N, C-alpha and C positions, 0 to 999 in steps of 0.2 A: 083677318084677310082671307080671301078665298083660295082654295087649293089651286096649285098651278098646273097640275096634271090635266092635259087637255081631254083625256078620255073620261075623267070623272067630274068634269065641271058641270054643275047644274045651273043652267042659264037663269032659272027663276031666282036662285039665291044671289047670283051676280047682279041681276036687275034690282032686287030688293036692297042689296048693299049700295048700289048706285043711288037709289032713291034716298036712302038714309044719309049718304054723304052729301047729296044736294041740299037736304034740309039743314044739315050742319053748316054747309057753306053759306046758306042764306042767313042763318043765325050769326055766323061769324061776321058777315058783312054788316048786319044791323049793329052788332056790338062794336065794330070798328067805327061806324059812323057816329055812335053815341059816346065813343071814348072809353068803353068798358073792356075792350079786347086788349089784353096785355101781350099775348104772343101772336103778333101779326103773321108770323111764318106759318101758322096753322092754316091760313087761307090757301097759300101755295101748296102745302102738303096735301090738303084735301083735293084741290084741283088735279094734282098729279095722280092721286089715288083713283079719282073718277076716270081720268084718261086711260090709266092702266087697265081698269076693269072694262072699259069700252073696247080697248084693243083686244082683250081676252075674248070678248063676245064676238068680235069680227073674225078672229083667228078660228074660233070654234065653228062659226057659220061657214067660213071658207073651207075648213076641213071636211065638213059634212057634204058640201056641194061637190067636192073633188072626187 
């Protein structure tokens, strides 16, 4: 997971992490549709992680504009 200190957050790392999580989410959805996914809770966990990272990005941007 990415560091939570707003002063040290690197937006490029956060965006790369979001891209990686979105790829994982797509794979989870394919696995679920084919019946290969055993832990369906991983889909929700991944979506929550993506939303947290997006929130981090918006907080950092808001802090820079203030």
